[in-house]
DSSP file (Angstrom, degrees, kcal/mol; ACC not computed):
  #  RESIDUE AA STRUCTURE BP1 BP2  ACC     N-H-->O    O-->H-N    N-H-->O    O-->H-N    TCO  KAPPA ALPHA  PHI   PSI    X-CA   Y-CA   Z-CA
    1    1 A M              0   0    0      0, 0.0    10,-1.8     0, 0.0     2,-0.3   0.000 360.0 360.0 360.0 120.9   95.1  106.3  107.4
    2    2 A N        -     0   0    0      8,-0.2     8,-0.1   109,-0.0     3,-0.0  -0.837 360.0-162.4-119.2 157.1   98.2  104.9  109.2
    3    3 A N    >   -     0   0    0      3,-0.5     3,-2.5     6,-0.4     6,-0.2  -0.981  19.8-141.2-132.9 122.2   99.4  101.4  109.7
    4    4 A P  T 3  S+     0   0    0      0, 0.0    -1,-0.1     0, 0.0    -2,-0.0   0.727 105.8  57.3 -61.9 -17.8  102.1  100.8  112.4
    5    5 A L  T 3  S+     0   0    0      1,-0.2    -3,-0.0     2,-0.1   102,-0.0   0.621 111.6  43.7 -79.8 -16.2  103.7   98.3  110.1
    6    6 A V    X   +     0   0    0     -3,-2.5     3,-0.8     1,-0.1    -3,-0.5  -0.538  68.9 156.8-129.5  70.8  104.1  101.1  107.6
    7    7 A P  T 3   +     0   0    0      0, 0.0    -1,-0.1     0, 0.0    -2,-0.1   0.702  61.6  63.4 -73.1 -18.9  105.3  104.1  109.5
    8    8 A K  T 3  S+     0   0    0     60,-0.1    61,-1.9    61,-0.1     2,-0.3   0.674 101.5  49.4 -81.4 -14.5  106.9  106.2  106.8
    9    9 A I  E <   -A   68   0A   0     -3,-0.8     2,-0.4    59,-0.2    -6,-0.4  -0.849  59.1-166.5-125.6 161.9  103.8  106.8  104.6
   10   10 A K  E     -A   67   0A   0     57,-2.4    57,-2.6    -2,-0.3     2,-0.4  -0.999  12.3-145.0-141.8 140.5  100.4  108.0  105.2
   11   11 A L  E     +A   66   0A   0    -10,-1.8     2,-0.3    -2,-0.4    55,-0.2  -0.892  35.2 152.4-101.8 137.6   97.2  107.9  103.0
   12   12 A S  E     -A   65   0A   0     53,-1.6    53,-3.6    -2,-0.4     2,-0.0  -0.974  45.5 -72.8-158.2 165.2   94.9  110.8  103.4
   13   13 A S        -     0   0    0     -2,-0.3     2,-0.2    51,-0.2    51,-0.1  -0.306  48.9-112.7 -60.3 142.7   92.3  112.9  101.6
   14   14 A L        -     0   0    0     49,-0.4     2,-0.3    38,-0.1    -1,-0.1  -0.533  32.8-164.8 -75.4 148.1   93.3  115.3   98.9
   15   15 A E    >   -     0   0    0     -2,-0.2     3,-3.0     1,-0.1     4,-0.3  -0.954  34.2-113.1-130.1 150.6   92.9  119.0   99.6
   16   16 A I  G >  S+     0   0    0     -2,-0.3     3,-2.7     1,-0.3     4,-0.3   0.913 116.9  66.3 -49.8 -40.6   93.0  122.1   97.2
   17   17 A K  G 3  S+     0   0    0      1,-0.3     3,-0.4     2,-0.1     4,-0.4   0.726  91.3  63.4 -57.5 -16.1   96.2  123.1   99.0
   18   18 A D  G <> S+     0   0    0     -3,-3.0     4,-2.6     1,-0.2    -1,-0.3   0.548  75.3  95.2 -79.5  -7.7   97.7  120.0   97.5
   19   19 A A  H <> S+     0   0    0     -3,-2.7     4,-2.4    -4,-0.3    -1,-0.2   0.880  83.8  46.6 -60.4 -43.9   97.3  121.3   93.9
   20   20 A D  H  > S+     0   0    0     -3,-0.4     4,-2.6    -4,-0.3    -1,-0.2   0.901 113.0  49.7 -67.1 -38.1  100.8  122.8   93.5
   21   21 A S  H  > S+     0   0    0     -4,-0.4     4,-1.9     2,-0.2    -2,-0.2   0.912 110.3  51.2 -65.2 -40.7  102.5  119.6   95.0
   22   22 A I  H  X S+     0   0    0     -4,-2.6     4,-3.4     1,-0.2     3,-0.5   0.978 111.8  46.7 -57.7 -55.7  100.5  117.4   92.5
   23   23 A V  H  X S+     0   0    0     -4,-2.4     4,-2.3     1,-0.3    -2,-0.2   0.904 108.1  56.3 -56.1 -45.1  101.5  119.5   89.6
   24   24 A K  H  < S+     0   0    0     -4,-2.6    -1,-0.3     1,-0.2    -2,-0.2   0.889 119.8  30.5 -56.0 -40.3  105.2  119.5   90.7
   25   25 A Q  H  < S+     0   0    0     -4,-1.9    72,-0.4    -3,-0.5    -2,-0.2   0.823 121.9  47.4 -84.6 -33.0  105.2  115.7   90.7
   26   26 A A  H  < S+     0   0    0     -4,-3.4     2,-2.3    -5,-0.2     6,-0.2   0.677  86.3  84.3 -93.9 -16.4  102.7  114.9   88.0
   27   27 A N  S  < S+     0   0    0     -4,-2.3     2,-0.4    -5,-0.3    -1,-0.2  -0.409  70.6 110.0 -83.1  70.7  104.0  117.2   85.3
   28   28 A N    >>  -     0   0    0     -2,-2.3     4,-2.4     1,-0.1     3,-1.5  -0.974  67.1-144.7-146.7 120.9  106.6  114.7   84.2
   29   29 A K  H 3> S+     0   0    0     -2,-0.4     4,-2.4     1,-0.3     5,-0.1   0.806 103.6  63.1 -59.6 -28.2  106.7  112.7   81.0
   30   30 A N  H 34 S+     0   0    0      2,-0.2     4,-0.3     1,-0.2    -1,-0.3   0.784 109.3  39.4 -69.7 -26.2  108.3  109.8   83.1
   31   31 A I  H X4 S+     0   0    0     -3,-1.5     3,-1.3     2,-0.1     4,-0.3   0.888 115.0  52.4 -85.4 -48.9  105.0  109.6   85.2
   32   32 A W  H >< S+     0   0    0     -4,-2.4     3,-1.9     1,-0.3    -2,-0.2   0.848  98.5  64.0 -55.1 -37.6  102.7  110.1   82.2
   33   33 A I  T 3< S+     0   0    0     -4,-2.4    -1,-0.3     1,-0.3    -2,-0.1   0.811 103.8  48.8 -59.9 -28.0  104.2  107.3   80.1
   34   34 A N  T <  S+     0   0    0     -3,-1.3    97,-0.3    -4,-0.3    -1,-0.3   0.411 104.7  68.9 -91.7   0.0  103.1  104.8   82.7
   35   35 A L  S <  S-     0   0    0     -3,-1.9    59,-0.0    -4,-0.3    95,-0.0  -0.748  90.1 -89.0-118.7 165.5   99.5  105.9   83.1
   36   36 A T    >   -     0   0    0     -2,-0.3     3,-1.9     1,-0.1    -1,-0.1  -0.257  47.4-103.3 -67.2 162.5   96.4  105.9   80.8
   37   37 A D  T 3  S+     0   0    0      1,-0.3    -1,-0.1    -4,-0.1     4,-0.1   0.526 112.4  81.3 -70.6  -6.7   95.9  108.8   78.6
   38   38 A I  T 3  S+     0   0    0      2,-0.1    -1,-0.3     1,-0.0    -2,-0.0   0.731  75.3  86.6 -68.8 -17.5   93.2  110.3   80.8
   39   39 A F  S <  S-     0   0    0     -3,-1.9    -4,-0.1    -7,-0.1     4,-0.0  -0.726  89.3-128.0 -74.5 107.6   96.3  111.6   82.8
   40   40 A P        -     0   0    0      0, 0.0     3,-0.1     0, 0.0    -2,-0.1  -0.155  13.5-133.5 -66.5 156.6   97.1  114.9   81.1
   41   41 A S  S    S+     0   0    0      1,-0.4     2,-0.2    -4,-0.1   -14,-0.1  -0.876  95.1  34.4-150.0 117.3  100.4  115.9   79.8
   42   42 A P  S    S-     0   0    0      0, 0.0     2,-0.6     0, 0.0    -1,-0.4   0.502  95.7-143.5 -71.1 156.9  101.5  118.6   80.4
   43   43 A Y        -     0   0    0     -2,-0.2     2,-0.2   -20,-0.2   -16,-0.1  -0.844  20.7-167.1 -98.5 121.4   99.8  118.5   83.8
   44   44 A K     >  -     0   0    0     -2,-0.6     4,-1.6     1,-0.1     5,-0.1  -0.528  36.0-109.6-107.4 164.5   98.4  122.0   84.9
   45   45 A K  H  > S+     0   0    0      1,-0.2     4,-2.5     2,-0.2     5,-0.2   0.863 119.6  58.7 -60.3 -37.6   97.2  123.4   88.1
   46   46 A S  H  > S+     0   0    0      1,-0.2     4,-2.2     2,-0.2    -1,-0.2   0.878 104.4  53.3 -64.4 -36.7   93.6  123.4   86.7
   47   47 A D  H  > S+     0   0    0      2,-0.2     4,-2.2     1,-0.2    -1,-0.2   0.911 110.7  45.8 -61.9 -40.8   94.0  119.6   86.1
   48   48 A A  H  X S+     0   0    0     -4,-1.6     4,-2.9     2,-0.2    -2,-0.2   0.905 111.1  50.3 -63.6 -46.7   95.0  119.1   89.7
   49   49 A I  H  X S+     0   0    0     -4,-2.5     4,-2.5     1,-0.2     5,-0.2   0.918 113.2  47.7 -67.5 -41.0   92.2  121.3   91.2
   50   50 A E  H  X S+     0   0    0     -4,-2.2     4,-2.0     2,-0.2    -1,-0.2   0.904 111.8  50.0 -67.6 -37.3   89.6  119.4   89.0
   51   51 A F  H  X S+     0   0    0     -4,-2.2     4,-2.4     2,-0.2    -2,-0.2   0.930 110.8  49.0 -63.8 -43.9   91.0  116.0   90.1
   52   52 A I  H  X S+     0   0    0     -4,-2.9     4,-1.8     1,-0.2    -2,-0.2   0.921 110.1  51.1 -60.5 -41.9   90.9  117.0   93.8
   53   53 A K  H  X S+     0   0    0     -4,-2.5     4,-0.9     1,-0.2    -1,-0.2   0.920 110.9  48.9 -64.3 -39.5   87.3  118.2   93.4
   54   54 A I  H >< S+     0   0    0     -4,-2.0     3,-0.9     1,-0.2     4,-0.3   0.934 109.6  52.0 -63.9 -43.0   86.3  114.9   91.8
   55   55 A S  H >< S+     0   0    0     -4,-2.4     3,-0.9     1,-0.3     7,-0.3   0.833 106.2  55.5 -65.9 -33.9   88.1  112.9   94.6
   56   56 A K  H 3< S+     0   0    0     -4,-1.8    -1,-0.3     1,-0.2    -2,-0.2   0.681 101.8  56.2 -67.9 -22.4   86.1  114.9   97.2
   57   57 A N  T << S+     0   0    0     -3,-0.9     2,-0.5    -4,-0.9    -1,-0.2   0.384  84.6 100.3 -93.5  -0.1   82.8  114.0   95.8
   58   58 A I    <   -     0   0    0     -3,-0.9     4,-0.2    -4,-0.3     5,-0.1  -0.812  65.5-141.6 -90.3 121.3   83.4  110.2   96.0
   59   59 A E  S    S+     0   0    0     -2,-0.5     2,-0.2     2,-0.1    -3,-0.0  -0.993  88.4  30.3-130.3 123.4   81.7  108.5   99.0
   60   60 A P  S    S-     0   0    0      0, 0.0    -1,-0.1     0, 0.0    59,-0.0   0.647 113.7-105.1 -68.1 161.4   83.1  106.3  100.4
   61   61 A Q        +     0   0    0     -2,-0.2    -2,-0.1     1,-0.1     3,-0.1  -0.223  47.0 165.8 -60.0 138.2   86.5  107.8   99.6
   62   62 A T        +     0   0    0     -7,-0.3    16,-2.3     1,-0.2     2,-0.4   0.489  56.4  69.2-128.8 -12.3   88.5  105.9   96.9
   63   63 A I  E     - B   0  77A   0     -8,-0.3   -49,-0.4    14,-0.2     2,-0.4  -0.954  62.2-177.7-120.7 129.0   91.3  108.3   96.0
   64   64 A F  E     - B   0  76A   0     12,-2.8    12,-1.9    -2,-0.4     2,-0.4  -0.957  27.1-127.1-132.9 142.3   94.2  109.1   98.4
   65   65 A K  E     -AB  12  75A   0    -53,-3.6   -53,-1.6    -2,-0.4     2,-0.6  -0.735  25.1-140.0 -82.8 137.0   97.2  111.3   98.6
   66   66 A I  E     -AB  11  74A   0      8,-3.0     7,-3.3    -2,-0.4     8,-1.3  -0.883  19.5-167.5 -96.0 117.0  100.3  109.4   99.5
   67   67 A S  E     -AB  10  72A   0    -57,-2.6   -57,-2.4    -2,-0.6     2,-0.5  -0.918   7.1-165.8-105.3 135.9  102.5  111.3  101.9
   68   68 A Y  E >  S-AB   9  71A   0      3,-2.8     3,-1.9    -2,-0.5   -59,-0.2  -0.984  80.7 -15.2-115.2 119.3  106.1  110.3  102.6
   69   69 A K  T 3  S-     0   0    0    -61,-1.9    -1,-0.2    -2,-0.5   -60,-0.1   0.913 129.6 -55.6  50.7  45.7  107.7  111.9  105.6
   70   70 A N  T 3  S+     0   0    0    -62,-0.2     2,-0.4     1,-0.2    -1,-0.3   0.613 116.2 113.1  64.1  16.9  104.8  114.4  105.6
   71   71 A K  E <  S-B   68   0A   0     -3,-1.9    -3,-2.8   -50,-0.0    -1,-0.2  -0.960  77.5-102.3-121.5 136.4  105.5  115.5  102.0
   72   72 A F  E     +B   67   0A   0     -2,-0.4    -5,-0.2    -5,-0.2     3,-0.1  -0.287  46.6 164.1 -57.1 129.1  103.2  114.8   99.0
   73   73 A A  E     -     0   0A   0     -7,-3.3    23,-3.1     1,-0.3     2,-0.3   0.663  51.2 -58.9-120.5 -24.2  104.6  111.9   97.1
   74   74 A G  E     -BC  66  95A   0     -8,-1.3    -8,-3.0    21,-0.3    -1,-0.3  -0.980  51.3 -79.4 172.9-162.3  101.8  110.6   94.8
   75   75 A I  E     -BC  65  94A   0     19,-2.4    19,-2.2    -2,-0.3     2,-0.3  -0.955  25.9-175.1-134.1 151.7   98.3  109.2   94.5
   76   76 A I  E     -BC  64  93A   0    -12,-1.9   -12,-2.8    -2,-0.3     2,-0.3  -0.984  10.9-179.2-146.1 146.4   96.7  105.8   95.0
   77   77 A S  E     -BC  63  92A   0     15,-2.7    15,-1.5    -2,-0.3     2,-0.4  -0.947  23.6-150.0-143.3 158.2   93.1  104.7   94.4
   78   78 A I  E     - C   0  91A   0    -16,-2.3    13,-0.2    -2,-0.3    -2,-0.0  -0.996  15.8-162.9-126.8 126.8   90.7  101.8   94.5
   79   79 A T  E     - C   0  90A   0     11,-2.7    11,-2.4    -2,-0.4     2,-0.2  -0.894  11.2-146.8-111.2 104.8   87.9  101.8   92.0
   80   80 A P  E     - C   0  89A   0      0, 0.0     9,-0.3     0, 0.0     6,-0.1  -0.548  17.7-138.5 -68.6 136.1   85.0   99.5   92.9
   81   81 A K        -     0   0    0      7,-2.7     2,-0.2     4,-0.4    42,-0.0  -0.287  16.0-141.8 -87.6 175.6   83.4   98.0   89.8
   82   82 A S    >   +     0   0    0     -2,-0.1     3,-1.9     5,-0.1     5,-0.1  -0.747  52.6  19.6-132.7 179.2   79.7   97.5   89.3
   83   83 A G  G >  S-     0   0    0      1,-0.3     3,-1.9    -2,-0.2     4,-0.1  -0.333 129.8  -6.7  63.1-138.7   77.2   95.1   87.8
   84   84 A M  G 3  S+     0   0    0      1,-0.3     3,-0.3     2,-0.1    -1,-0.3   0.605 139.7  55.7 -69.4  -7.4   78.4   91.7   87.3
   85   85 A Y  G X   +     0   0    0     -3,-1.9     3,-2.6     1,-0.2    -4,-0.4   0.276  68.7 119.3-100.1  11.7   81.9   92.8   88.3
   86   86 A K  T <   +     0   0    0     -3,-1.9    -1,-0.2     1,-0.3    -2,-0.1   0.627  66.2  63.5 -60.3 -14.3   80.8   94.2   91.6
   87   87 A N  T 3  S+     0   0    0     -3,-0.3    37,-3.0    36,-0.1    38,-1.8   0.362  97.5  74.8 -90.0   8.0   83.1   91.8   93.5
   88   88 A T  E <   - d   0 125A   0     -3,-2.6    -7,-2.7    35,-0.2     2,-0.3  -0.864  54.8-172.5-119.3 155.0   86.2   93.5   91.9
   89   89 A G  E     -Cd  80 126A   0     36,-1.7    38,-2.3    -2,-0.3     2,-0.5  -0.996  16.1-139.1-140.5 144.1   88.2   96.7   92.3
   90   90 A E  E     -Cd  79 127A   0    -11,-2.4   -11,-2.7    -2,-0.3     2,-0.4  -0.878  13.4-153.2-108.3 134.0   91.0   98.2   90.4
   91   91 A I  E     +C   78   0A   0     36,-2.4    38,-0.5    -2,-0.5     2,-0.3  -0.755  14.2 178.6-100.8 150.3   93.8   99.8   92.0
   92   92 A G  E     +C   77   0A   0    -15,-1.5   -15,-2.7    -2,-0.4     2,-0.3  -0.981   6.8 164.9-146.8 152.2   96.0  102.6   90.3
   93   93 A Y  E     +C   76   0A   0     -2,-0.3     2,-0.3   -17,-0.2   -17,-0.2  -0.988  13.7 178.8-162.6 156.6   98.9  104.6   91.7
   94   94 A W  E     -C   75   0A   0    -19,-2.2   -19,-2.4    -2,-0.3     2,-0.3  -0.927   7.3-165.1-160.3 153.9  101.7  106.9   90.8
   95   95 A I  E     -C   74   0A   0     -2,-0.3   -21,-0.3   -21,-0.2     5,-0.1  -0.947  36.0 -89.7-133.7 156.6  104.4  108.6   92.7
   96   96 A G    >   -     0   0    0    -23,-3.1     3,-2.7    -2,-0.3     4,-0.3  -0.376  38.2-113.9 -69.0 147.6  106.8  111.4   91.8
   97   97 A E  G >  S+     0   0    0    -72,-0.4     3,-1.7     1,-0.3    -1,-0.1   0.804 113.1  63.8 -58.4 -35.5  110.1  110.5   90.3
   98   98 A E  G 3  S+     0   0    0      1,-0.3    -1,-0.3   -73,-0.0    -2,-0.1   0.651 103.8  50.3 -63.2 -12.5  112.0  111.8   93.3
   99   99 A F  G X  S+     0   0    0     -3,-2.7     3,-1.0   -26,-0.2     5,-0.4   0.407  81.5 122.3-106.2   3.0  110.3  109.2   95.4
  100  100 A W  T <  S+     0   0    0     -3,-1.7    -4,-0.0    -4,-0.3    -3,-0.0  -0.341  70.3  23.8 -67.8 147.5  111.0  106.1   93.2
  101  101 A G  T 3  S+     0   0    0      1,-0.0    -1,-0.2    -2,-0.0    -4,-0.0   0.551  90.3 103.0  78.5  12.6  112.9  103.2   94.8
  102  102 A K  S <  S-     0   0    0     -3,-1.0    -2,-0.1     0, 0.0    -1,-0.0   0.330  93.6-111.4-108.4   2.1  112.0  104.0   98.3
  103  103 A G  S  > S+     0   0    0     -4,-0.1     4,-1.7     3,-0.0     5,-0.1   0.675  77.8 130.6  78.7  12.3  109.3  101.3   98.8
  104  104 A I  H  > S+     0   0    0     -5,-0.4     4,-2.6     2,-0.2     5,-0.2   0.949  70.2  45.6 -67.3 -50.0  106.6  104.0   99.0
  105  105 A V  H  > S+     0   0    0      1,-0.2     4,-2.7     2,-0.2     5,-0.2   0.908 110.7  54.1 -61.3 -40.1  104.2  102.3   96.5
  106  106 A S  H  > S+     0   0    0      1,-0.2     4,-1.5     2,-0.2    -1,-0.2   0.923 111.3  44.9 -62.8 -40.7  104.7   99.0   98.1
  107  107 A D  H  X S+     0   0    0     -4,-1.7     4,-2.0     1,-0.2    -2,-0.2   0.883 113.0  51.7 -67.9 -38.0  103.7  100.4  101.5
  108  108 A A  H  X S+     0   0    0     -4,-2.6     4,-2.5     1,-0.2     5,-0.2   0.877 105.9  54.4 -70.0 -33.3  100.7  102.3  100.0
  109  109 A I  H  X S+     0   0    0     -4,-2.7     4,-2.3     2,-0.2    -1,-0.2   0.898 106.4  51.0 -64.8 -39.2   99.5   99.2   98.3
  110  110 A K  H  X S+     0   0    0     -4,-1.5     4,-2.3    -5,-0.2    -1,-0.2   0.937 112.9  47.2 -62.0 -44.0   99.4   97.4  101.6
  111  111 A L  H  X S+     0   0    0     -4,-2.0     4,-2.3     1,-0.2    -2,-0.2   0.910 111.1  49.4 -65.6 -41.4   97.4  100.3  103.1
  112  112 A I  H  X S+     0   0    0     -4,-2.5     4,-2.3     2,-0.2    -1,-0.2   0.866 110.1  52.0 -71.6 -34.9   94.9  100.5  100.2
  113  113 A L  H  X S+     0   0    0     -4,-2.3     4,-2.4    -5,-0.2    -1,-0.2   0.956 110.1  49.8 -64.2 -46.2   94.3   96.7  100.4
  114  114 A D  H  X S+     0   0    0     -4,-2.3     4,-1.9     1,-0.2    -2,-0.2   0.941 113.3  45.2 -52.4 -50.4   93.6   97.1  104.2
  115  115 A Y  H  X S+     0   0    0     -4,-2.3     4,-2.4     1,-0.2     5,-0.3   0.818 109.7  54.1 -68.2 -30.9   91.2   99.8  103.5
  116  116 A T  H  X S+     0   0    0     -4,-2.3     4,-2.5     2,-0.2     7,-0.2   0.922 107.3  51.9 -68.9 -45.1   89.5   98.0  100.7
  117  117 A K  H  < S+     0   0    0     -4,-2.4    -2,-0.2     1,-0.2    -1,-0.2   0.898 118.3  36.7 -55.5 -43.4   88.9   95.0  103.0
  118  118 A K  H  < S+     0   0    0     -4,-1.9    -1,-0.2    -5,-0.2    -2,-0.2   0.884 125.2  38.3 -81.5 -34.7   87.3   97.1  105.7
  119  119 A T  H  < S+     0   0    0     -4,-2.4    -3,-0.2     1,-0.3    -2,-0.2   0.822 124.8  31.3 -86.0 -36.2   85.5   99.6  103.4
  120  120 A F    ><  +     0   0    0     -4,-2.5     3,-1.7    -5,-0.3    -1,-0.3  -0.694  62.3 170.7-123.8  76.6   84.3   97.4  100.6
  121  121 A P  T 3  S+     0   0    0      0, 0.0    -1,-0.1     0, 0.0    -4,-0.1   0.694  76.2  65.2 -66.2 -17.0   83.5   93.9  101.9
  122  122 A E  T 3  S+     0   0    0     -3,-0.1     2,-0.5   -36,-0.1    -5,-0.1   0.725  81.0  94.2 -77.2 -19.5   81.9   92.9   98.7
  123  123 A I    <   +     0   0    0     -3,-1.7   -35,-0.2    -7,-0.2   -36,-0.1  -0.617  40.8 162.5 -77.9 121.0   85.3   93.2   96.9
  124  124 A K        +     0   0    0    -37,-3.0    48,-2.3    -2,-0.5    49,-0.6   0.550  62.7  41.0-112.2 -13.2   86.9   89.9   96.8
  125  125 A K  E     -dE  88 171A   0    -38,-1.8   -36,-1.7    46,-0.2     2,-0.4  -0.999  60.8-166.0-136.2 137.7   89.5   90.5   94.0
  126  126 A V  E     -dE  89 170A   0     44,-2.6    44,-2.7    -2,-0.4     2,-0.3  -0.975  15.3-174.5-119.9 135.2   91.6   93.6   93.4
  127  127 A Y  E     -dE  90 169A   0    -38,-2.3   -36,-2.4    -2,-0.4     2,-0.4  -0.926  13.8-159.3-132.8 159.9   93.4   94.0   90.1
  128  128 A A  E     - E   0 168A   0     40,-2.2    40,-2.6    -2,-0.3     2,-0.5  -0.993  11.9-143.7-134.5 143.7   95.9   96.3   88.4
  129  129 A L  E     - E   0 167A   0    -38,-0.5     2,-0.4    -2,-0.4    38,-0.2  -0.913  23.1-176.0-108.2 131.8   96.7   96.9   84.7
  130  130 A V  E     - E   0 166A   0     36,-2.1    36,-3.4    -2,-0.5   -95,-0.1  -0.986  26.1-116.8-135.1 129.3  100.3   97.6   83.8
  131  131 A F  E >   - E   0 165A   0     -2,-0.4     3,-1.8   -97,-0.3    34,-0.2  -0.283  33.0-112.4 -59.3 147.1  102.0   98.4   80.5
  132  132 A D  T 3  S+     0   0    0     32,-1.8    -1,-0.1     1,-0.3    33,-0.1   0.780 115.0  51.8 -51.0 -34.9  104.5   95.9   79.2
  133  133 A F  T 3  S+     0   0    0     31,-0.2     2,-1.7     1,-0.2    -1,-0.3   0.600  83.7  92.7 -83.3 -10.9  107.5   98.3   79.8
  134  134 A N    <>  +     0   0    0     -3,-1.8     4,-1.5     1,-0.2    -1,-0.2  -0.495  41.0 155.6 -85.5  68.9  106.6   99.1   83.4
  135  135 A K  H  >  +     0   0    0     -2,-1.7     4,-2.5     1,-0.2    -1,-0.2   0.827  68.5  59.7 -63.7 -37.4  108.8   96.5   85.0
  136  136 A A  H  > S+     0   0    0     -3,-0.2     4,-2.2     1,-0.2    -1,-0.2   0.943 107.1  47.7 -60.0 -50.2  109.1   98.5   88.4
  137  137 A S  H  > S+     0   0    0      1,-0.2     4,-1.7     2,-0.2    -1,-0.2   0.886 109.0  52.6 -64.1 -36.7  105.2   98.4   88.8
  138  138 A M  H  X S+     0   0    0     -4,-1.5     4,-2.7     1,-0.2    -1,-0.2   0.918 110.3  49.9 -64.6 -42.6  105.1   94.7   88.0
  139  139 A R  H  X S+     0   0    0     -4,-2.5     4,-2.1     1,-0.2    -2,-0.2   0.889 108.9  50.4 -63.5 -39.0  107.7   94.0   90.7
  140  140 A V  H  X S+     0   0    0     -4,-2.2     4,-0.6     2,-0.2    -1,-0.2   0.830 110.8  49.5 -66.8 -35.9  105.9   96.1   93.3
  141  141 A L  H ><>S+     0   0    0     -4,-1.7     5,-2.3    -5,-0.2     3,-1.0   0.943 111.5  48.1 -64.6 -53.5  102.7   94.2   92.6
  142  142 A E  H ><5S+     0   0    0     -4,-2.7     3,-1.4     1,-0.3    -2,-0.2   0.864 105.9  57.8 -61.8 -33.0  104.3   90.9   92.9
  143  143 A K  H 3<5S+     0   0    0     -4,-2.1    -1,-0.3     1,-0.2    -2,-0.2   0.753 106.1  51.9 -62.0 -23.5  106.0   91.9   96.1
  144  144 A N  T <<5S-     0   0    0     -3,-1.0    -1,-0.2    -4,-0.6    -2,-0.2   0.134 128.9 -94.8-103.7  21.4  102.6   92.5   97.5
  145  145 A G  T < 5S+     0   0    0     -3,-1.4    26,-0.3     1,-0.3    -3,-0.2   0.614  75.7 144.9  82.7  11.2  101.2   89.1   96.6
  146  146 A F      < -     0   0    0     -5,-2.3     2,-0.4    -6,-0.1    -1,-0.3  -0.550  35.2-150.9 -78.2 147.7   99.6   90.1   93.3
  147  147 A V  E     -F  169   0A   0     22,-3.0    22,-2.5    -2,-0.2     2,-0.6  -0.972  17.9-117.7-124.1 138.1   99.8   87.4   90.5
  148  148 A E  E     +F  168   0A   0     -2,-0.4    20,-0.2    20,-0.2     3,-0.1  -0.627  34.5 173.8 -74.9 116.2   99.9   87.9   86.9
  149  149 A E  E     -     0   0A   0     18,-2.7     2,-0.3    -2,-0.6    -1,-0.2   0.789  58.3  -3.0 -88.3 -33.5   96.8   86.4   85.4
  150  150 A A  E     -F  167   0A   0     17,-1.2    17,-2.9     2,-0.0     2,-0.5  -0.997  48.7-136.1-158.4 153.9   97.0   87.5   81.8
  151  151 A V  E     -F  166   0A   0     -2,-0.3     2,-0.9    15,-0.2    15,-0.2  -0.992  21.6-149.6-112.8 119.3   98.9   89.4   79.2
  152  152 A L  E >   -F  165   0A   0     13,-3.2    13,-1.9    -2,-0.5     3,-1.0  -0.800  22.5-137.7 -88.5 102.9   96.5   91.4   77.0
  153  153 A K  E 3  S-     0   0A   0     -2,-0.9    11,-0.1     1,-0.2    10,-0.1  -0.393  74.7 -12.8 -72.4 136.8   98.4   91.4   73.6
  154  154 A N  E 3  S+     0   0A   0      1,-0.2    -1,-0.2    -2,-0.1    10,-0.2   0.867  88.9 148.4  42.1  45.3   98.5   94.7   71.7
  155  155 A A  E <   +     0   0A   0     -3,-1.0     2,-0.3     8,-0.8     9,-0.2   0.590  56.0  20.2 -87.9  -9.1   95.7   96.0   74.0
  156  156 A A  E     -F  163   0A   0      7,-1.8     7,-3.0    -4,-0.1     2,-0.5  -0.986  61.7-129.6-154.7 161.8   96.6   99.6   74.0
  157  157 A I  E     +F  162   0A   0     -2,-0.3     2,-0.4     5,-0.2     5,-0.3  -0.987  30.1 175.7-116.0 127.4   98.4  102.4   72.2
  158  158 A K  E >  S-F  161   0A   0      3,-3.3     3,-1.4    -2,-0.5    -2,-0.1  -0.996  70.7  -8.6-133.8 127.0  100.8  104.5   74.5
  159  159 A N  T 3  S-     0   0    0     -2,-0.4    -1,-0.1     1,-0.3     3,-0.1   0.843 130.3 -55.8  55.6  38.0  103.0  107.2   73.2
  160  160 A E  T 3  S+     0   0    0      1,-0.2     2,-0.4    -3,-0.0    -1,-0.3   0.630 117.7 107.8  75.8  14.1  102.1  106.2   69.6
  161  161 A K  E <  S- F   0 158A   0     -3,-1.4    -3,-3.3     0, 0.0     2,-0.3  -0.970  73.2-119.9-126.6 143.9  103.2  102.6   70.1
  162  162 A T  E     - F   0 157A   0     -2,-0.4     2,-0.3    -5,-0.3    -5,-0.2  -0.650  42.5-177.8 -75.1 131.6  101.1   99.4   70.4
  163  163 A V  E     - F   0 156A   0     -7,-3.0    -7,-1.8    -2,-0.3    -8,-0.8  -0.914  26.5-118.6-135.4 156.1  101.7   97.8   73.8
  164  164 A N  E     -     0   0A   0     -2,-0.3   -32,-1.8   -10,-0.2     2,-0.5  -0.535  23.8-142.6 -83.8 158.5  100.7   94.8   75.9
  165  165 A I  E     -EF 131 152A   0    -13,-1.9   -13,-3.2   -34,-0.2     2,-0.4  -0.992   7.9-143.1-125.5 134.7   98.9   95.2   79.1
  166  166 A H  E     -EF 130 151A   0    -36,-3.4   -36,-2.1    -2,-0.5     2,-0.7  -0.805   9.6-146.4 -93.3 134.1   99.7   92.9   82.1
  167  167 A Y  E     -EF 129 150A   0    -17,-2.9   -18,-2.7    -2,-0.4   -17,-1.2  -0.909  19.8-178.0-101.3 109.4   96.7   91.9   84.3
  168  168 A F  E     -EF 128 148A   0    -40,-2.6   -40,-2.2    -2,-0.7     2,-0.3  -0.879   3.2-173.7-108.9 141.8   97.7   91.5   87.9
  169  169 A S  E     -EF 127 147A   0    -22,-2.5   -22,-3.0    -2,-0.4     2,-0.4  -0.972  15.3-164.6-136.8 156.9   95.2   90.4   90.7
  170  170 A Y  E     -E  126   0A   0    -44,-2.7   -44,-2.6    -2,-0.3     2,-0.6  -0.999  17.6-139.2-132.5 129.1   95.1   89.9   94.3
  171  171 A F  E     -E  125   0A   0     -2,-0.4   -46,-0.2   -26,-0.3   -47,-0.1  -0.797   4.0-159.5 -97.5 129.9   92.4   88.0   96.2
  172  172 A L              0   0    0    -48,-2.3   -47,-0.1    -2,-0.6    -1,-0.1   0.636 360.0 360.0 -78.6 -15.2   91.2   89.5   99.4
  173  173 A E              0   0    0    -49,-0.6    -1,-0.2     0, 0.0   -48,-0.1   0.439 360.0 360.0 -93.3 360.0   89.8   86.2  100.9
């Protein structure tokens, strides 16, 4: 998935051949600290292969590889919710530390929002949850038009510390 306004990155399907690249970027405490504990640490090749297999079984596609200058940089996803929340979707993302500060996530968010509008017309609101200490992620969301709706106080434990979670949302209409 390309966008002429965002030429330096591309979103595409994960392939088994991406496993080593995923491990190279994901096996890093500086990545893990900003993600939910479902993200393993240490991150092994078997974790990458399992994740790729899961991503390939979701239709329509919701998990994408972020490539920067044709090199694996990270992952972005949209998770449509169900039941009474069926008009919402949650985005999640991470990129390897060597790619930080290049505007890659900001561009990937633009692409995933465009994809969401086209693929999931029932989704009217997209949200992201961000740990209190992840200021860079908060900035990238705000740069893309997300608004902080709430701070969930003492909502999680990360790295054995109680942390706040910031709830950011973006309305597709």
